[in-house]
C-alpha positions, -999 to +999 in steps of 0.1 A: +729-604-834+703-583-817+711-566-784+691-572-753+670-542-743+666-538-705+637-517-691+647-507-656+651-478-632+682-468-613+672-477-577+657-511-585+677-538-567+666-564-593+675-540-621+710-536-605+713-574-603+704-577-640+729-550-650+756-567-630+748-600-648+750-583-682+784-568-672+797-601-660+785-618-692+801-592-713+770-587-734+761-556-753+727-542-743+705-512-746+690-493-716+655-479-714+648-461-681+613-462-670+593-447-641+597-463-607+559-466-602+532-475-627+516-465-650+543-472-676+521-472-707+546-484-733+560-511-710+525-522-699+517-530-736+550-547-742+549-568-711+512-576-713+503-559-680+533-573-660+541-546-635+575-555-620+609-543-631+632-552-648+618-564-681+641-575-710+634-577-747+653-595-774+636-590-807+600-602-803+608-621-771+600-604-738+614-617-705+593-605-674+611-621-645+646-617-632+651-655-633+639-657-669+662-628-678+692-645-660+685-677-680+685-657-713+717-639-704+733-673-695+722-687-728+734-658-749+768-656-731+773-693-726+777-687-688+755-714-671+767-703-636+742-674-639+713-698-637+701-702-601+689-737-606+724-748-614+739-735-582+747-759-553+724-757-523+741-744-491 
């Protein structure tokens, strides 16, 4: 199985959230550290101009939103509790 590749930078709160989800899920993943501020030429091409961080890649699939990344992590790890829509409202 291919590993998820996470494009992130150290001080991103959403990047930290995603890294925590990956740790909780016990998934193997690869890290690509990017600049905090655009331009990010390689990532811009990969993400089609999406400018926020983090971005995840699994093979040819690119996930450009933390919720989309969380759904993919939940799917890969079989941990549905990571999906926000499945949490009870408080």
